[in-house]
VODOVEX-524039 format. One record per atom (N, C-alpha, C): residue number from 1; residue in one letter; atom name; x, y, z. Coordinates in pm, 1 decimal. Example, Ala and Ser with C-alpha at 12.3 -4.5 7.8 and 13.67 -1.06 7.14 Angstrom:
2
<site num="1" residuo="A" atomo="N" c1="1319.0" c2="-569.0" c3="780.0"/>
<site num="1" residuo="A" atomo="CA" c1="1230.0" c2="-450.0" c3="780.0"/>
<site num="1" residuo="A" atomo="C" c1="1320.0" c2="-330.0" c3="780.0"/>
<site num="2" residuo="S" atomo="N" c1="1285.0" c2="-225.0" c3="708.0"/>
<site num="2" residuo="S" atomo="CA" c1="1367.0" c2="-106.0" c3="714.0"/>
<site num="2" residuo="S" atomo="C" c1="1290.0" c2="3.0" c3="787.0"/>
//
This chain:
96
<site num="1" residuo="M" atomo="N" c1="5868.2" c2="-134.4" c3="-7965.2"/>
<site num="1" residuo="M" atomo="CA" c1="5792.6" c2="-240.5" c3="-7852.0"/>
<site num="1" residuo="M" atomo="C" c1="5669.4" c2="-259.1" c3="-7961.3"/>
<site num="2" residuo="A" atomo="N" c1="5625.2" c2="-379.9" c3="-7922.6"/>
<site num="2" residuo="A" atomo="CA" c1="5527.3" c2="-349.5" c3="-7970.9"/>
<site num="2" residuo="A" atomo="C" c1="5365.2" c2="-446.4" c3="-7861.3"/>
<site num="3" residuo="L" atomo="N" c1="5271.4" c2="-364.4" c3="-7839.8"/>
<site num="3" residuo="L" atomo="CA" c1="5185.0" c2="-355.6" c3="-7726.0"/>
<site num="3" residuo="L" atomo="C" c1="5156.7" c2="-566.2" c3="-7800.6"/>
<site num="4" residuo="P" atomo="N" c1="5099.1" c2="-630.0" c3="-7662.7"/>
<site num="4" residuo="P" atomo="CA" c1="5069.6" c2="-783.1" c3="-7652.3"/>
<site num="4" residuo="P" atomo="C" c1="4888.3" c2="-813.5" c3="-7630.6"/>
<site num="5" residuo="L" atomo="N" c1="4811.4" c2="-762.5" c3="-7778.7"/>
<site num="5" residuo="L" atomo="CA" c1="4651.2" c2="-801.8" c3="-7776.0"/>
<site num="5" residuo="L" atomo="C" c1="4554.9" c2="-905.2" c3="-7708.4"/>
<site num="6" residuo="A" atomo="N" c1="4661.1" c2="-1022.8" c3="-7691.4"/>
<site num="6" residuo="A" atomo="CA" c1="4604.9" c2="-1135.3" c3="-7699.6"/>
<site num="6" residuo="A" atomo="C" c1="4602.4" c2="-1096.0" c3="-7494.1"/>
<site num="7" residuo="P" atomo="N" c1="4620.4" c2="-1140.9" c3="-7427.6"/>
<site num="7" residuo="P" atomo="CA" c1="4647.0" c2="-1071.6" c3="-7319.2"/>
<site num="7" residuo="P" atomo="C" c1="4475.0" c2="-948.8" c3="-7236.0"/>
<site num="8" residuo="V" atomo="N" c1="4578.1" c2="-868.2" c3="-7277.6"/>
<site num="8" residuo="V" atomo="CA" c1="4469.9" c2="-785.4" c3="-7272.2"/>
<site num="8" residuo="V" atomo="C" c1="4324.2" c2="-741.5" c3="-7364.8"/>
<site num="9" residuo="A" atomo="N" c1="4341.2" c2="-823.9" c3="-7457.4"/>
<site num="9" residuo="A" atomo="CA" c1="4156.9" c2="-889.7" c3="-7522.6"/>
<site num="9" residuo="A" atomo="C" c1="4081.1" c2="-1019.8" c3="-7438.1"/>
<site num="10" residuo="S" atomo="N" c1="4168.3" c2="-1096.4" c3="-7342.4"/>
<site num="10" residuo="S" atomo="CA" c1="4150.7" c2="-1230.3" c3="-7255.1"/>
<site num="10" residuo="S" atomo="C" c1="3987.0" c2="-1114.6" c3="-7224.7"/>
<site num="11" residuo="V" atomo="N" c1="4103.6" c2="-1045.4" c3="-7160.2"/>
<site num="11" residuo="V" atomo="CA" c1="4117.8" c2="-865.4" c3="-6963.4"/>
<site num="11" residuo="V" atomo="C" c1="3963.3" c2="-841.4" c3="-6978.3"/>
<site num="12" residuo="V" atomo="N" c1="3931.6" c2="-727.0" c3="-7127.8"/>
<site num="12" residuo="V" atomo="CA" c1="3882.8" c2="-675.3" c3="-7130.6"/>
<site num="12" residuo="V" atomo="C" c1="3740.9" c2="-747.4" c3="-7174.8"/>
<site num="13" residuo="L" atomo="N" c1="3751.9" c2="-917.3" c3="-7247.9"/>
<site num="13" residuo="L" atomo="CA" c1="3645.5" c2="-962.1" c3="-7310.7"/>
<site num="13" residuo="L" atomo="C" c1="3582.2" c2="-1051.4" c3="-7192.3"/>
<site num="14" residuo="R" atomo="N" c1="3648.6" c2="-1067.2" c3="-7093.2"/>
<site num="14" residuo="R" atomo="CA" c1="3619.9" c2="-1097.7" c3="-6990.2"/>
<site num="14" residuo="R" atomo="C" c1="3463.8" c2="-1076.5" c3="-6866.8"/>
<site num="15" residuo="Y" atomo="N" c1="3586.4" c2="-909.1" c3="-6893.4"/>
<site num="15" residuo="Y" atomo="CA" c1="3536.7" c2="-870.0" c3="-6735.2"/>
<site num="15" residuo="Y" atomo="C" c1="3422.0" c2="-825.7" c3="-6849.1"/>
<site num="16" residuo="G" atomo="N" c1="3386.2" c2="-782.9" c3="-6932.7"/>
<site num="16" residuo="G" atomo="CA" c1="3297.8" c2="-723.5" c3="-7046.1"/>
<site num="16" residuo="G" atomo="C" c1="3136.3" c2="-821.6" c3="-7059.8"/>
<site num="17" residuo="L" atomo="N" c1="3169.1" c2="-986.6" c3="-7030.0"/>
<site num="17" residuo="L" atomo="CA" c1="3072.7" c2="-1046.1" c3="-7042.6"/>
<site num="17" residuo="L" atomo="C" c1="3051.9" c2="-1046.9" c3="-6934.8"/>
<site num="18" residuo="V" atomo="N" c1="3144.5" c2="-994.8" c3="-6769.4"/>
<site num="18" residuo="V" atomo="CA" c1="3041.8" c2="-1031.1" c3="-6658.6"/>
<site num="18" residuo="V" atomo="C" c1="2986.8" c2="-880.2" c3="-6628.0"/>
<site num="19" residuo="A" atomo="N" c1="2958.9" c2="-769.7" c3="-6695.3"/>
<site num="19" residuo="A" atomo="CA" c1="2923.6" c2="-675.9" c3="-6713.9"/>
<site num="19" residuo="A" atomo="C" c1="2789.1" c2="-673.3" c3="-6790.1"/>
<site num="20" residuo="L" atomo="N" c1="2794.8" c2="-717.2" c3="-6875.3"/>
<site num="20" residuo="L" atomo="CA" c1="2666.2" c2="-774.8" c3="-6965.9"/>
<site num="20" residuo="L" atomo="C" c1="2577.7" c2="-847.5" c3="-6908.1"/>
<site num="21" residuo="A" atomo="N" c1="2651.8" c2="-987.9" c3="-6825.3"/>
<site num="21" residuo="A" atomo="CA" c1="2591.5" c2="-1032.0" c3="-6767.7"/>
<site num="21" residuo="A" atomo="C" c1="2512.4" c2="-951.7" c3="-6653.9"/>
<site num="22" residuo="A" atomo="N" c1="2567.8" c2="-925.1" c3="-6565.6"/>
<site num="22" residuo="A" atomo="CA" c1="2514.1" c2="-779.3" c3="-6469.3"/>
<site num="22" residuo="A" atomo="C" c1="2372.3" c2="-693.5" c3="-6502.7"/>
<site num="23" residuo="Y" atomo="N" c1="2417.2" c2="-640.7" c3="-6621.9"/>
<site num="23" residuo="Y" atomo="CA" c1="2382.5" c2="-567.7" c3="-6680.8"/>
<site num="23" residuo="Y" atomo="C" c1="2217.6" c2="-641.1" c3="-6721.1"/>
<site num="24" residuo="A" atomo="N" c1="2188.9" c2="-730.9" c3="-6747.7"/>
<site num="24" residuo="A" atomo="CA" c1="2088.9" c2="-808.8" c3="-6827.0"/>
<site num="24" residuo="A" atomo="C" c1="2019.0" c2="-823.2" c3="-6722.0"/>
<site num="25" residuo="A" atomo="N" c1="2056.1" c2="-947.0" c3="-6544.5"/>
<site num="25" residuo="A" atomo="CA" c1="1982.7" c2="-934.7" c3="-6436.7"/>
<site num="25" residuo="A" atomo="C" c1="1962.7" c2="-820.9" c3="-6359.5"/>
<site num="26" residuo="A" atomo="N" c1="2009.8" c2="-696.1" c3="-6395.0"/>
<site num="26" residuo="A" atomo="CA" c1="1991.9" c2="-582.6" c3="-6262.1"/>
<site num="26" residuo="A" atomo="C" c1="1836.5" c2="-503.9" c3="-6366.3"/>
<site num="27" residuo="R" atomo="N" c1="1812.4" c2="-574.2" c3="-6512.5"/>
<site num="27" residuo="R" atomo="CA" c1="1694.7" c2="-532.4" c3="-6628.8"/>
<site num="27" residuo="R" atomo="C" c1="1597.5" c2="-675.3" c3="-6625.3"/>
<site num="28" residuo="R" atomo="N" c1="1621.1" c2="-752.8" c3="-6578.7"/>
<site num="28" residuo="R" atomo="CA" c1="1460.8" c2="-808.0" c3="-6580.4"/>
<site num="28" residuo="R" atomo="C" c1="1412.6" c2="-792.2" c3="-6370.5"/>
<site num="29" residuo="L" atomo="N" c1="1505.7" c2="-753.4" c3="-6290.6"/>
<site num="29" residuo="L" atomo="CA" c1="1453.1" c2="-759.7" c3="-6153.3"/>
<site num="29" residuo="L" atomo="C" c1="1355.0" c2="-694.3" c3="-6190.8"/>
<site num="30" residuo="P" atomo="N" c1="1262.8" c2="-695.4" c3="-6064.4"/>
<site num="30" residuo="P" atomo="CA" c1="1148.0" c2="-548.5" c3="-6059.6"/>
<site num="30" residuo="P" atomo="C" c1="1225.0" c2="-515.1" c3="-6042.2"/>
<site num="31" residuo="E" atomo="N" c1="1121.2" c2="-384.8" c3="-6019.6"/>
<site num="31" residuo="E" atomo="CA" c1="1173.5" c2="-221.0" c3="-5907.3"/>
<site num="31" residuo="E" atomo="C" c1="1122.2" c2="-326.6" c3="-5832.5"/>
<site num="32" residuo="A" atomo="N" c1="1219.8" c2="-213.1" c3="-5705.0"/>
<site num="32" residuo="A" atomo="CA" c1="1140.7" c2="-233.5" c3="-5583.1"/>
<site num="32" residuo="A" atomo="C" c1="1060.6" c2="-229.4" c3="-5522.6"/>
<site num="33" residuo="V" atomo="N" c1="1004.0" c2="-184.0" c3="-5471.0"/>
<site num="33" residuo="V" atomo="CA" c1="865.9" c2="-29.4" c3="-5395.5"/>
<site num="33" residuo="V" atomo="C" c1="908.5" c2="-79.3" c3="-5272.0"/>
<site num="34" residuo="R" atomo="N" c1="901.7" c2="101.6" c3="-5243.7"/>
<site num="34" residuo="R" atomo="CA" c1="917.8" c2="110.3" c3="-5095.6"/>
<site num="34" residuo="R" atomo="C" c1="825.7" c2="136.4" c3="-5021.6"/>
<site num="35" residuo="S" atomo="N" c1="752.0" c2="107.5" c3="-4883.3"/>
<site num="35" residuo="S" atomo="CA" c1="679.2" c2="64.7" c3="-4801.2"/>
<site num="35" residuo="S" atomo="C" c1="715.3" c2="217.2" c3="-4692.3"/>
<site num="36" residuo="Q" atomo="N" c1="687.1" c2="311.3" c3="-4684.1"/>
<site num="36" residuo="Q" atomo="CA" c1="667.4" c2="401.2" c3="-4627.0"/>
<site num="36" residuo="Q" atomo="C" c1="675.9" c2="346.6" c3="-4439.6"/>
<site num="37" residuo="P" atomo="N" c1="538.2" c2="250.3" c3="-4416.8"/>
<site num="37" residuo="P" atomo="CA" c1="525.8" c2="181.1" c3="-4224.8"/>
<site num="37" residuo="P" atomo="C" c1="675.9" c2="94.1" c3="-4196.3"/>
<site num="38" residuo="L" atomo="N" c1="707.1" c2="14.0" c3="-4286.5"/>
<site num="38" residuo="L" atomo="CA" c1="826.1" c2="-47.7" c3="-4326.0"/>
<site num="38" residuo="L" atomo="C" c1="974.3" c2="-5.2" c3="-4391.7"/>
<site num="39" residuo="E" atomo="N" c1="1002.7" c2="151.4" c3="-4363.0"/>
<site num="39" residuo="E" atomo="CA" c1="1089.3" c2="188.6" c3="-4367.0"/>
<site num="39" residuo="E" atomo="C" c1="1059.6" c2="248.8" c3="-4237.3"/>
<site num="40" residuo="D" atomo="N" c1="944.4" c2="311.9" c3="-4133.2"/>
<site num="40" residuo="D" atomo="CA" c1="991.3" c2="378.4" c3="-4037.6"/>
<site num="40" residuo="D" atomo="C" c1="1034.1" c2="232.5" c3="-3907.0"/>
<site num="41" residuo="A" atomo="N" c1="938.5" c2="146.9" c3="-3992.8"/>
<site num="41" residuo="A" atomo="CA" c1="948.3" c2="4.7" c3="-3852.3"/>
<site num="41" residuo="A" atomo="C" c1="1149.1" c2="5.9" c3="-3859.1"/>
<site num="42" residuo="L" atomo="N" c1="1205.0" c2="10.7" c3="-3989.1"/>
<site num="42" residuo="L" atomo="CA" c1="1321.0" c2="-93.5" c3="-3979.9"/>
<site num="42" residuo="L" atomo="C" c1="1442.1" c2="72.5" c3="-3933.7"/>
<site num="43" residuo="D" atomo="N" c1="1358.3" c2="157.8" c3="-3948.8"/>
<site num="43" residuo="D" atomo="CA" c1="1430.9" c2="324.9" c3="-3887.7"/>
<site num="43" residuo="D" atomo="C" c1="1384.9" c2="381.6" c3="-3679.6"/>
<site num="44" residuo="E" atomo="N" c1="1290.1" c2="260.0" c3="-3642.8"/>
<site num="44" residuo="E" atomo="CA" c1="1277.4" c2="230.0" c3="-3565.1"/>
<site num="44" residuo="E" atomo="C" c1="1429.4" c2="144.6" c3="-3415.5"/>
<site num="45" residuo="V" atomo="N" c1="1405.1" c2="-7.5" c3="-3524.5"/>
<site num="45" residuo="V" atomo="CA" c1="1529.1" c2="-128.4" c3="-3480.3"/>
<site num="45" residuo="V" atomo="C" c1="1649.6" c2="-22.1" c3="-3388.4"/>
<site num="46" residuo="P" atomo="N" c1="1646.5" c2="-100.6" c3="-3249.0"/>
<site num="46" residuo="P" atomo="CA" c1="1764.5" c2="-28.6" c3="-3172.0"/>
<site num="46" residuo="P" atomo="C" c1="1868.9" c2="-75.7" c3="-3252.2"/>
<site num="47" residuo="E" atomo="N" c1="1961.2" c2="-8.3" c3="-3227.6"/>
<site num="47" residuo="E" atomo="CA" c1="2195.4" c2="-51.8" c3="-3301.2"/>
<site num="47" residuo="E" atomo="C" c1="2139.5" c2="-148.5" c3="-3196.6"/>
<site num="48" residuo="G" atomo="N" c1="2254.2" c2="-299.9" c3="-3240.6"/>
<site num="48" residuo="G" atomo="CA" c1="2275.2" c2="-414.3" c3="-3128.0"/>
<site num="48" residuo="G" atomo="C" c1="2187.6" c2="-502.1" c3="-3218.2"/>
<site num="49" residuo="M" atomo="N" c1="2221.0" c2="-641.8" c3="-3177.0"/>
<site num="49" residuo="M" atomo="CA" c1="2097.4" c2="-776.6" c3="-3263.0"/>
<site num="49" residuo="M" atomo="C" c1="2071.0" c2="-849.7" c3="-3180.6"/>
<site num="50" residuo="A" atomo="N" c1="1924.5" c2="-901.9" c3="-3105.9"/>
<site num="50" residuo="A" atomo="CA" c1="1872.5" c2="-914.3" c3="-3066.1"/>
<site num="50" residuo="A" atomo="C" c1="1788.9" c2="-1058.9" c3="-3127.2"/>
<site num="51" residuo="Y" atomo="N" c1="1758.6" c2="-1176.8" c3="-3014.8"/>
<site num="51" residuo="Y" atomo="CA" c1="1662.4" c2="-1288.4" c3="-3032.9"/>
<site num="51" residuo="Y" atomo="C" c1="1641.1" c2="-1263.0" c3="-2946.8"/>
<site num="52" residuo="R" atomo="N" c1="1428.8" c2="-1345.2" c3="-3024.6"/>
<site num="52" residuo="R" atomo="CA" c1="1363.0" c2="-1372.8" c3="-2907.0"/>
<site num="52" residuo="R" atomo="C" c1="1297.1" c2="-1466.6" c3="-2982.0"/>
<site num="53" residuo="E" atomo="N" c1="1335.5" c2="-1596.9" c3="-2859.8"/>
<site num="53" residuo="E" atomo="CA" c1="1197.4" c2="-1677.2" c3="-2906.1"/>
<site num="53" residuo="E" atomo="C" c1="1091.7" c2="-1693.0" c3="-2844.6"/>
<site num="54" residuo="D" atomo="N" c1="998.7" c2="-1772.9" c3="-2944.4"/>
<site num="54" residuo="D" atomo="CA" c1="800.0" c2="-1724.2" c3="-2860.3"/>
<site num="54" residuo="D" atomo="C" c1="769.8" c2="-1963.8" c3="-2837.3"/>
<site num="55" residuo="A" atomo="N" c1="794.3" c2="-1977.3" c3="-2711.2"/>
<site num="55" residuo="A" atomo="CA" c1="760.3" c2="-2177.4" c3="-2742.0"/>
<site num="55" residuo="A" atomo="C" c1="628.5" c2="-2147.7" c3="-2784.1"/>
<site num="56" residuo="L" atomo="N" c1="534.1" c2="-2072.1" c3="-2767.0"/>
<site num="56" residuo="L" atomo="CA" c1="376.8" c2="-2099.5" c3="-2749.2"/>
<site num="56" residuo="L" atomo="C" c1="333.2" c2="-2083.3" c3="-2862.7"/>
<site num="57" residuo="N" atomo="N" c1="354.5" c2="-1964.1" c3="-2955.9"/>
<site num="57" residuo="N" atomo="CA" c1="376.4" c2="-2063.7" c3="-3135.9"/>
<site num="57" residuo="N" atomo="C" c1="483.1" c2="-2099.8" c3="-3197.4"/>
<site num="58" residuo="N" atomo="N" c1="608.9" c2="-2137.2" c3="-3138.3"/>
<site num="58" residuo="N" atomo="CA" c1="719.8" c2="-2204.1" c3="-3240.8"/>
<site num="58" residuo="N" atomo="C" c1="769.7" c2="-2059.7" c3="-3309.3"/>
<site num="59" residuo="E" atomo="N" c1="812.7" c2="-1970.2" c3="-3314.6"/>
<site num="59" residuo="E" atomo="CA" c1="833.8" c2="-1788.6" c3="-3376.8"/>
<site num="59" residuo="E" atomo="C" c1="955.3" c2="-1869.1" c3="-3295.9"/>
<site num="60" residuo="R" atomo="N" c1="1035.7" c2="-1752.7" c3="-3364.5"/>
<site num="60" residuo="R" atomo="CA" c1="1192.9" c2="-1710.5" c3="-3308.5"/>
<site num="60" residuo="R" atomo="C" c1="1209.4" c2="-1558.6" c3="-3431.6"/>
<site num="61" residuo="R" atomo="N" c1="1177.2" c2="-1462.1" c3="-3378.6"/>
<site num="61" residuo="R" atomo="CA" c1="1242.7" c2="-1344.9" c3="-3411.9"/>
<site num="61" residuo="R" atomo="C" c1="1391.4" c2="-1296.7" c3="-3374.1"/>
<site num="62" residuo="M" atomo="N" c1="1446.2" c2="-1197.4" c3="-3449.5"/>
<site num="62" residuo="M" atomo="CA" c1="1596.5" c2="-1130.4" c3="-3472.1"/>
<site num="62" residuo="M" atomo="C" c1="1569.3" c2="-967.1" c3="-3565.5"/>
<site num="63" residuo="S" atomo="N" c1="1705.7" c2="-922.3" c3="-3493.1"/>
<site num="63" residuo="S" atomo="CA" c1="1658.6" c2="-789.9" c3="-3536.1"/>
<site num="63" residuo="S" atomo="C" c1="1786.9" c2="-751.8" c3="-3492.8"/>
<site num="64" residuo="G" atomo="N" c1="1827.1" c2="-636.3" c3="-3561.2"/>
<site num="64" residuo="G" atomo="CA" c1="1990.0" c2="-585.9" c3="-3601.2"/>
<site num="64" residuo="G" atomo="C" c1="2002.5" c2="-453.5" c3="-3638.9"/>
<site num="65" residuo="R" atomo="N" c1="2078.0" c2="-362.5" c3="-3631.1"/>
<site num="65" residuo="R" atomo="CA" c1="2128.7" c2="-188.0" c3="-3706.0"/>
<site num="65" residuo="R" atomo="C" c1="2237.1" c2="-207.8" c3="-3689.9"/>
<site num="66" residuo="F" atomo="N" c1="2337.9" c2="-228.3" c3="-3791.6"/>
<site num="66" residuo="F" atomo="CA" c1="2472.0" c2="-112.7" c3="-3776.5"/>
<site num="66" residuo="F" atomo="C" c1="2452.9" c2="6.9" c3="-3826.3"/>
<site num="67" residuo="R" atomo="N" c1="2475.8" c2="48.6" c3="-3722.8"/>
<site num="67" residuo="R" atomo="CA" c1="2479.1" c2="240.8" c3="-3745.4"/>
<site num="67" residuo="R" atomo="C" c1="2607.9" c2="291.6" c3="-3699.1"/>
<site num="68" residuo="R" atomo="N" c1="2720.4" c2="339.1" c3="-3828.9"/>
<site num="68" residuo="R" atomo="CA" c1="2818.5" c2="419.9" c3="-3856.0"/>
<site num="68" residuo="R" atomo="C" c1="2868.2" c2="545.2" c3="-3952.0"/>
<site num="69" residuo="V" atomo="N" c1="2987.8" c2="646.1" c3="-3940.0"/>
<site num="69" residuo="V" atomo="CA" c1="2935.4" c2="758.9" c3="-3923.6"/>
<site num="69" residuo="V" atomo="C" c1="3104.5" c2="748.3" c3="-3948.5"/>
<site num="70" residuo="V" atomo="N" c1="3163.5" c2="750.7" c3="-4125.6"/>
<site num="70" residuo="V" atomo="CA" c1="3337.6" c2="770.8" c3="-4149.1"/>
<site num="70" residuo="V" atomo="C" c1="3332.1" c2="842.4" c3="-4205.4"/>
<site num="71" residuo="R" atomo="N" c1="3454.2" c2="891.5" c3="-4216.2"/>
<site num="71" residuo="R" atomo="CA" c1="3503.4" c2="1033.6" c3="-4175.2"/>
<site num="71" residuo="R" atomo="C" c1="3618.9" c2="1005.5" c3="-4284.5"/>
<site num="72" residuo="F" atomo="N" c1="3672.7" c2="1129.2" c3="-4409.3"/>
<site num="72" residuo="F" atomo="CA" c1="3758.5" c2="1117.7" c3="-4398.8"/>
<site num="72" residuo="F" atomo="C" c1="3861.0" c2="1232.8" c3="-4374.1"/>
<site num="73" residuo="G" atomo="N" c1="3979.2" c2="1198.1" c3="-4340.0"/>
<site num="73" residuo="G" atomo="CA" c1="4050.0" c2="1322.6" c3="-4243.9"/>
<site num="73" residuo="G" atomo="C" c1="3989.2" c2="1315.6" c3="-4107.8"/>
<site num="74" residuo="G" atomo="N" c1="4072.4" c2="1417.3" c3="-3990.6"/>
<site num="74" residuo="G" atomo="CA" c1="4033.5" c2="1462.2" c3="-3906.5"/>
<site num="74" residuo="G" atomo="C" c1="3868.4" c2="1444.4" c3="-3901.6"/>
<site num="75" residuo="L" atomo="N" c1="3832.0" c2="1638.6" c3="-3967.2"/>
<site num="75" residuo="L" atomo="CA" c1="3705.5" c2="1616.0" c3="-3886.3"/>
<site num="75" residuo="L" atomo="C" c1="3654.6" c2="1667.0" c3="-4043.0"/>
<site num="76" residuo="G" atomo="N" c1="3663.7" c2="1612.9" c3="-4107.8"/>
<site num="76" residuo="G" atomo="CA" c1="3601.4" c2="1609.9" c3="-4273.3"/>
<site num="76" residuo="G" atomo="C" c1="3512.7" c2="1590.2" c3="-4281.4"/>
<site num="77" residuo="K" atomo="N" c1="3504.4" c2="1604.8" c3="-4469.0"/>
<site num="77" residuo="K" atomo="CA" c1="3358.0" c2="1580.9" c3="-4508.9"/>
<site num="77" residuo="K" atomo="C" c1="3335.5" c2="1415.9" c3="-4491.3"/>
<site num="78" residuo="G" atomo="N" c1="3190.3" c2="1329.3" c3="-4440.1"/>
<site num="78" residuo="G" atomo="CA" c1="3189.7" c2="1236.8" c3="-4463.4"/>
<site num="78" residuo="G" atomo="C" c1="3050.6" c2="1146.3" c3="-4500.7"/>
<site num="79" residuo="F" atomo="N" c1="2997.3" c2="967.4" c3="-4520.1"/>
<site num="79" residuo="F" atomo="CA" c1="2879.0" c2="959.0" c3="-4463.1"/>
<site num="79" residuo="F" atomo="C" c1="2921.4" c2="855.8" c3="-4373.4"/>
<site num="80" residuo="E" atomo="N" c1="2741.5" c2="861.6" c3="-4367.0"/>
<site num="80" residuo="E" atomo="CA" c1="2643.2" c2="802.3" c3="-4263.0"/>
<site num="80" residuo="E" atomo="C" c1="2614.7" c2="617.2" c3="-4323.1"/>
<site num="81" residuo="V" atomo="N" c1="2631.5" c2="541.9" c3="-4259.2"/>
<site num="81" residuo="V" atomo="CA" c1="2599.8" c2="368.5" c3="-4290.5"/>
<site num="81" residuo="V" atomo="C" c1="2516.2" c2="318.1" c3="-4155.8"/>
<site num="82" residuo="D" atomo="N" c1="2384.1" c2="323.1" c3="-4249.3"/>
<site num="82" residuo="D" atomo="CA" c1="2315.7" c2="271.3" c3="-4123.5"/>
<site num="82" residuo="D" atomo="C" c1="2229.3" c2="130.9" c3="-4242.9"/>
<site num="83" residuo="G" atomo="N" c1="2282.8" c2="-3.5" c3="-4148.4"/>
<site num="83" residuo="G" atomo="CA" c1="2167.5" c2="-139.3" c3="-4184.2"/>
<site num="83" residuo="G" atomo="C" c1="2108.1" c2="-179.2" c3="-4084.5"/>
<site num="84" residuo="A" atomo="N" c1="1973.9" c2="-236.5" c3="-4180.8"/>
<site num="84" residuo="A" atomo="CA" c1="1881.2" c2="-268.4" c3="-4073.2"/>
<site num="84" residuo="A" atomo="C" c1="1829.3" c2="-434.8" c3="-4100.8"/>
<site num="85" residuo="V" atomo="N" c1="1744.5" c2="-501.1" c3="-4029.2"/>
<site num="85" residuo="V" atomo="CA" c1="1733.9" c2="-588.8" c3="-4042.5"/>
<site num="85" residuo="V" atomo="C" c1="1636.3" c2="-670.7" c3="-3996.1"/>
<site num="86" residuo="I" atomo="N" c1="1543.6" c2="-708.8" c3="-3973.2"/>
<site num="86" residuo="I" atomo="CA" c1="1398.3" c2="-750.2" c3="-3991.5"/>
<site num="86" residuo="I" atomo="C" c1="1342.5" c2="-964.5" c3="-4019.0"/>
<site num="87" residuo="G" atomo="N" c1="1414.2" c2="-965.6" c3="-3897.4"/>
<site num="87" residuo="G" atomo="CA" c1="1341.1" c2="-1144.6" c3="-3955.5"/>
<site num="87" residuo="G" atomo="C" c1="1238.3" c2="-1243.4" c3="-3820.6"/>
<site num="88" residuo="R" atomo="N" c1="1220.9" c2="-1309.8" c3="-3894.1"/>
<site num="88" residuo="R" atomo="CA" c1="1025.6" c2="-1383.1" c3="-3810.2"/>
<site num="88" residuo="R" atomo="C" c1="1081.1" c2="-1482.5" c3="-3944.9"/>
<site num="89" residuo="L" atomo="N" c1="1166.7" c2="-1675.9" c3="-3860.2"/>
<site num="89" residuo="L" atomo="CA" c1="1085.1" c2="-1742.1" c3="-3873.1"/>
<site num="89" residuo="L" atomo="C" c1="1009.5" c2="-1872.9" c3="-3769.0"/>
<site num="90" residuo="K" atomo="N" c1="895.0" c2="-1891.9" c3="-3873.4"/>
<site num="90" residuo="K" atomo="CA" c1="814.1" c2="-1957.2" c3="-3814.8"/>
<site num="90" residuo="K" atomo="C" c1="787.1" c2="-2139.7" c3="-3858.4"/>
<site num="91" residuo="V" atomo="N" c1="786.8" c2="-2177.6" c3="-3744.1"/>
<site num="91" residuo="V" atomo="CA" c1="806.3" c2="-2336.1" c3="-3743.5"/>
<site num="91" residuo="V" atomo="C" c1="674.3" c2="-2385.4" c3="-3728.6"/>
<site num="92" residuo="R" atomo="N" c1="584.6" c2="-2470.7" c3="-3780.6"/>
<site num="92" residuo="R" atomo="CA" c1="475.7" c2="-2526.2" c3="-3749.1"/>
<site num="92" residuo="R" atomo="C" c1="478.0" c2="-2705.4" c3="-3775.8"/>
<site num="93" residuo="K" atomo="N" c1="366.1" c2="-2732.6" c3="-3718.9"/>
<site num="93" residuo="K" atomo="CA" c1="381.4" c2="-2850.7" c3="-3697.8"/>
<site num="93" residuo="K" atomo="C" c1="311.0" c2="-2863.3" c3="-3806.3"/>
<site num="94" residuo="L" atomo="N" c1="314.0" c2="-2956.1" c3="-3885.1"/>
<site num="94" residuo="L" atomo="CA" c1="130.4" c2="-3035.0" c3="-3994.1"/>
<site num="94" residuo="L" atomo="C" c1="100.9" c2="-3173.4" c3="-3977.1"/>
<site num="95" residuo="W" atomo="N" c1="156.7" c2="-3260.1" c3="-3964.1"/>
<site num="95" residuo="W" atomo="CA" c1="122.8" c2="-3334.6" c3="-3824.3"/>
<site num="95" residuo="W" atomo="C" c1="40.3" c2="-3387.0" c3="-3668.4"/>
<site num="96" residuo="D" atomo="N" c1="5.6" c2="-3475.4" c3="-3672.5"/>
<site num="96" residuo="D" atomo="CA" c1="-45.0" c2="-3477.9" c3="-3586.7"/>
<site num="96" residuo="D" atomo="C" c1="46.5" c2="-3614.0" c3="-3460.2"/>
//
């Protein structure tokens, strides 16, 4: 029995184009810069979400951290997932 190549070729072509586009996009992005003071600030963010409004300066601040340990099996090897974000939104009135 012969293998139908048309469906296989279309799948290979589709995924090949997606991989080529992702590769081209990754090559055009600038290399990320690591700033140690920023890394330290992200390490100090407490776990959970926090929101603060400052009415005097019309500022809103938000921070959050998600930290979990995932293990395979009972006490087997695993990995730690640690994500932190700090954001600020400033709104200023430009007219009187």
